[in-house]
C-alpha positions in Angstrom: 72.3 60.9 88.6 71.6 63.2 85.7 70.4 66.8 85.8 67.4 66.6 88.2 65.6 69.3 86.2 65.2 66.8 83.4 63.4 64.2 85.6 59.7 63.5 85.0 57.3 63.5 87.9 57.4 59.7 88.5 61.2 59.7 88.8 61.2 62.8 91.1 58.7 61.1 93.4 60.8 57.9 93.5 63.9 59.9 94.3 62.1 61.9 96.9 61.2 58.7 98.7 64.8 57.5 98.7 66.2 60.9 99.9 63.6 61.1 102.7 64.7 57.6 103.9 68.3 58.7 104.0 67.4 61.9 105.7 65.4 60.1 108.5 68.5 58.0 109.1 70.6 61.1 109.7 67.9 62.5 112.0 68.0 59.4 114.1 71.7 59.9 114.9 70.9 63.0 117.1 73.7 65.1 115.5 74.8 68.4 116.9 77.3 69.9 114.3 78.1 73.5 113.7 79.2 75.1 110.4 77.7 78.5 111.1 80.7 80.8 111.6 84.2 81.1 110.2 85.9 80.3 113.6 89.3 78.7 113.7 89.2 75.2 115.2 91.0 74.1 118.4 93.9 72.8 116.3 94.4 76.2 114.7 94.3 78.0 118.1 97.0 75.7 119.3 99.3 77.0 116.5 99.6 80.2 118.5 99.9 78.9 122.0 103.5 80.2 122.2 102.0 83.7 122.1 100.9 83.2 125.7 104.5 82.9 126.8 105.9 85.6 124.5 106.5 88.2 127.1 107.5 88.0 130.7 108.7 90.3 133.5 112.2 89.7 132.2 111.4 91.8 129.1 111.1 94.9 131.3 114.1 94.0 133.3 116.0 94.0 130.0 114.6 97.4 129.0 111.7 96.4 126.6 110.5 99.4 124.6 113.6 101.5 125.3 112.6 104.9 126.4 108.9 104.2 125.7 106.8 102.7 128.5 104.4 100.1 127.1 103.1 99.2 130.6 101.6 102.7 131.1 99.2 105.1 129.4 100.0 106.6 126.1 101.3 105.8 122.6 97.8 106.4 121.1 98.3 105.0 117.6 100.2 101.8 118.5 103.8 100.9 119.4 106.4 101.4 116.8 107.4 97.7 116.3 103.7 96.7 115.8 103.1 99.6 113.4 106.1 98.5 111.4 104.8 95.0 111.0 101.4 96.2 109.8 103.0 98.8 107.5 105.0 96.0 105.9 101.9 93.7 105.7 99.8 96.4 104.1 102.7 98.0 102.1 102.2 101.5 103.4 104.4 103.9 105.4 104.2 103.4 109.2 102.9 106.9 109.7 99.8 105.9 107.7 99.0 103.1 110.2 97.0 103.1 113.4 97.2 100.0 115.6 94.4 99.6 118.1 92.8 96.8 120.1 91.7 93.3 119.3 88.9 93.9 116.7 88.9 95.4 113.2 85.1 95.2 113.2 85.1 97.5 116.2 87.4 99.9 114.4 85.1 99.9 111.3 82.1 100.6 113.6 84.0 103.4 115.3 84.9 104.9 111.9 81.3 104.8 110.6 80.2 106.3 113.9 82.7 109.1 113.4 81.4 109.8 109.9 77.8 109.8 111.2 78.5 112.2 114.1 81.3 114.4 112.9 81.7 113.7 109.2 84.5 112.4 107.0 85.7 115.7 105.7 82.3 117.4 105.4 79.0 117.7 107.2 78.1 114.9 109.6 76.2 112.1 107.7 73.5 112.1 110.3 72.6 115.7 109.3 72.3 114.9 105.6 69.0 113.0 105.6 68.8 109.5 104.1 72.2 107.9 103.8 72.9 105.0 101.4 75.7 102.4 101.4 76.7 100.0 98.6 76.9 96.4 99.7 78.4 93.9 97.3 76.3 90.7 97.7 76.6 88.0 98.7 78.8 89.7 101.3 79.6 90.0 105.0 76.6 90.2 107.3 78.4 92.2 110.0 79.2 94.9 107.5 75.6 95.1 106.7 74.7 95.2 110.4 76.8 98.4 111.0 74.9 100.2 108.2 71.6 98.9 109.4 72.3 100.0 112.9 72.5 103.6 111.7 69.4 103.3 109.6 71.2 103.6 106.3 69.6 102.3 103.1 71.6 99.4 101.9 72.1 99.0 98.1 73.0 95.4 97.1 75.3 95.1 94.1 76.1 91.8 92.5 79.4 90.2 93.5 81.1 88.6 90.5 84.1 86.3 90.4 86.5 89.3 90.0 84.8 91.7 92.4 81.6 93.9 92.5 79.6 94.8 89.4 81.4 98.1 88.7 78.9 99.1 86.0 76.2 99.2 88.7 78.5 100.8 91.2 79.5 103.6 88.9 75.9 104.4 88.2 74.9 104.3 91.9 77.6 106.7 93.0 76.0 109.5 90.9 73.6 109.9 93.8 75.2 112.2 96.5 73.3 110.4 99.2 75.4 107.3 98.6 78.2 107.7 101.1 80.3 104.6 100.8 80.8 100.9 100.0 81.9 97.8 101.9 84.7 95.7 100.3 86.4 92.5 101.3 88.9 92.7 98.4 90.8 89.5 98.9 89.2 86.1 99.4 85.9 87.9 99.8 83.4 86.7 102.4 81.7 84.4 101.4 82.6 83.8 97.7 86.4 83.7 98.1 86.7 86.1 95.1 89.7 88.5 94.9 89.3 91.8 93.2 91.0 91.9 89.8 93.4 94.6 88.6 90.7 96.1 86.5 88.2 96.2 89.4 90.7 97.8 91.7 91.6 100.4 89.0 87.9 101.2 88.4 87.3 101.6 92.2 90.3 103.8 92.6 89.4 106.3 89.9 85.7 106.7 90.9 84.4 110.2 91.2 81.4 109.9 93.5 78.8 112.7 93.7 79.3 112.7 97.4 82.6 114.3 98.2 82.6 112.6 101.6 82.3 109.1 100.1 84.3 106.4 101.9 85.2 102.8 101.1 85.6 100.4 104.0 88.4 98.2 102.5 88.3 95.2 104.9 91.4 93.2 104.0 90.7 90.5 106.5 92.2 87.7 104.6 95.3 89.4 103.3 97.7 86.4 103.8 95.1 83.6 104.4 96.2 81.5 101.4 95.2 77.9 100.9 97.2 77.0 97.8 100.7 77.4 96.2 99.2 79.8 93.7 97.6 82.5 95.9 95.5 85.3 94.5 97.2 88.6 94.0 95.6 91.9 95.1 96.8 95.3 93.9 97.7 97.8 96.7 94.7 100.1 96.7 96.7 103.1 97.9 99.2 102.9 95.1 96.3 103.0 92.6 94.4 105.7 94.5 97.5 108.0 94.2 97.2 108.0 90.4 93.8 109.6 90.6 94.3 111.9 93.6 91.8 109.8 95.6 93.9 108.7 98.6 91.2 110.0 101.1 88.5 107.7 99.6 89.6 104.4 101.3 90.1 103.3 104.8 91.8 99.9 105.0 91.4 97.5 107.9 93.0 94.2 108.9 93.8 92.2 112.0 95.4 89.1 113.4 92.0 87.6 114.4 92.5 84.5 112.2 96.3 84.6 112.5 96.7 84.5 116.3 93.8 84.3 118.7 90.3 85.6 117.6 89.2 88.1 120.2 92.7 88.5 121.6 94.6 89.6 118.5 95.6 93.0 117.2 93.7 95.1 114.7 95.0 98.0 112.5 94.0 100.4 109.8 95.8 102.2 107.0 94.6 105.6 105.6 95.7 108.8 104.0 97.4 111.6 106.0 94.1 113.5 106.1 92.1 110.6 107.3 94.8 109.6 109.9 94.5 113.1 111.3 90.8 113.0 111.6 90.7 109.5 113.1 93.5 110.3 115.6 91.6 113.5 116.7 88.6 111.3 117.6 90.7 108.8 119.3 92.3 111.3 121.7 88.8 111.7 123.2 87.9 108.0 123.0 90.9 106.4 124.7 94.3 107.1 126.3 95.7 104.1 124.6 95.1 100.5 123.6 96.6 97.3 125.0 100.3 97.9 124.2 101.4 94.8 126.0 99.3 92.7 123.6 100.8 94.5 120.7 104.3 93.9 122.1 103.4 90.2 122.7 102.6 89.8 119.0 105.8 91.6 118.0 107.9 89.3 120.2 106.1 86.1 118.9 106.0 86.8 115.2 108.9 89.3 115.0 108.0 90.4 111.4 105.8 89.6 108.4 108.0 86.7 107.4 107.4 85.2 110.8 103.6 85.7 110.4 103.8 83.9 107.0 105.6 81.0 108.6 102.8 80.5 111.0 100.2 80.9 108.3 101.6 77.9 106.6 100.7 75.9 109.7 97.2 77.2 109.5 97.1 76.3 105.8 98.1 72.7 106.6 95.1 72.4 108.8 92.6 74.4 106.7 93.4 73.3 103.2 92.4 69.6 103.7 89.1 70.7 105.2 88.3 72.9 102.2 89.3 70.1 99.8 87.2 67.6 101.6 84.1 69.8 101.4 84.6 70.7 97.8 85.3 67.0 96.8 82.0 66.1 98.5 80.2 68.8 96.6 81.7 67.6 93.4 80.8 64.0 94.1 77.3 64.4 95.5 76.0 67.5 93.7 78.1 67.7 90.5 76.1 67.4 87.3 72.7 67.6 89.0 71.9 71.1 87.8 70.8 72.2 91.2 73.9 73.7 92.8 77.2 75.4 92.1 80.0 76.4 94.5 83.2 78.3 94.7 86.6 76.8 94.9 88.6 79.6 96.6 92.4 79.9 96.9 92.1 81.3 100.4 90.0 82.8 103.1 87.5 81.1 105.3 84.4 80.4 103.3 82.9 78.5 100.4 79.8 80.0 98.7 77.2 77.5 97.8 74.3 78.5 95.5 71.5 76.0 95.5 68.4 75.8 93.3 66.6 79.1 93.5 63.9 79.2 96.1 65.3 76.4 98.2 68.1 77.8 100.4 65.8 78.4 103.4 64.4 74.9 103.0 67.9 73.5 103.0 68.7 75.4 106.2 65.5 74.1 107.8 66.2 70.5 106.9 69.8 70.8 108.1 68.7 72.3 111.4 66.1 69.7 112.0 68.7 67.0 111.4 71.3 68.6 113.8 73.5 70.7 111.5 73.7 74.5 112.1 74.5 76.6 109.1 75.0 80.4 108.8 71.6 82.0 108.9 70.1 81.7 105.4 69.9 85.1 103.8 72.6 86.6 106.1 74.9 87.1 103.1 72.5 89.8 101.7 71.4 93.2 103.1 68.7 92.9 105.7 69.0 89.1 105.6 67.0 88.9 102.4 68.4 86.8 99.5 66.1 87.8 96.6 66.6 84.4 94.9 66.7 82.4 98.1 69.7 80.4 96.9 73.0 81.4 98.7 74.5 79.5 101.6 77.8 80.4 103.3 79.8 77.4 104.2 82.4 77.6 107.0 84.6 74.6 107.0 87.2 75.8 109.6 85.7 75.0 113.0 84.6 71.3 113.0 87.0 68.4 113.2 87.3 66.7 109.8 85.1 63.7 110.7 82.3 66.0 111.9 82.8 68.3 108.9 82.4 65.4 106.5 79.2 64.2 108.2 77.8 67.7 108.1 78.7 68.1 104.5 77.2 64.8 103.4 74.0 65.7 105.2 74.0 69.2 103.7 74.3 67.7 100.2 71.4 65.3 101.0 69.3 68.3 102.1 70.2 70.3 98.9 69.0 67.4 96.8 65.8 66.8 98.9 64.9 70.5 98.8 65.5 70.7 95.1 63.3 67.6 94.4 60.5 69.1 96.6 60.8 72.4 94.6 60.8 70.7 91.2 57.7 68.7 92.2 56.0 71.8 93.4 56.8 73.7 90.2 55.2 70.8 88.2 51.9 71.5 89.9 51.9 75.1 88.6 
């Protein structure tokens, strides 16, 4: 097939008839396939089954924790062994790390709540009138939801292959009502882009009009590589120091896609000033998080090298799934002029851009044929994709045979929706 945009009406009508026949055959199968969220599949969960047996009563008979009592209240910012692992992973001093519960998203929500109610070094945001937040897009829907929950105005900024459009960001931050920006700096959700050296440098030297401006640096995919040539991301805190901006960034990560999602360990890294403010809030919020789970992870992985060994097992499962989806896109959609897609070196997603004005139709067609995709538009603030073209593809959860069936059907729906749109445009 050639570029569909070059087809005349008669060829488009003929192709539409063929595609509809194929589509009805898929519908007749009664499929129920899910590609909606970036969840690890059952085979990935099994990689970490040893975590369930990592600690026993014998650990305490042998003096686990030394003079510290991990079974009791206390140790607010995390046990020392777990802080050491995260400090090594994030390349920051242990005193700049706080280890909490199972969810980095929960930690981000708590931090934004703190900024709203008590401030981030200045007057509480909630007392400052309209608050705005920068949202590189396409991006992570749950980030947007946090800002939406507090009634902030979300400002979309184009996400390029090397990070957000910094020309736009540098203009937007001249407004003192702009209080922050969400970033997934490595293998960004959903495009898979990693921020380049230049982008990290430009972010680190920003001088926002708002003195209480904060960046949520969600480093969720810090070691989630899929190739032998993984992307490299600069350490944001090393760069911030050059410009005296250490307080501007709060970095988050977790083991949610390393060990068990929902039962992992989450942590943040921040400047001395920010650690002090966050800890002050935490002393009211909790007496301590699940130290036994923190210790369980320490016993199982031992160190960052141990984590990397297990990530190779995850890669062996994930990489073939990504390759299979991308190969199908290349084979079924390549050269048609109606779609383009990312080929990430890591992370959990592939970003698919279909013909403008057809993404919702693709989603509808897939749903009616039994394939659930991420809600169309979710990768943009307020769920509104201005060009109606972006679809987040999550290859991780389905078994390979189901994944391939879902991908073939998806490609068929992309072509059918495109032909419908091209015929519609001919009428105008």
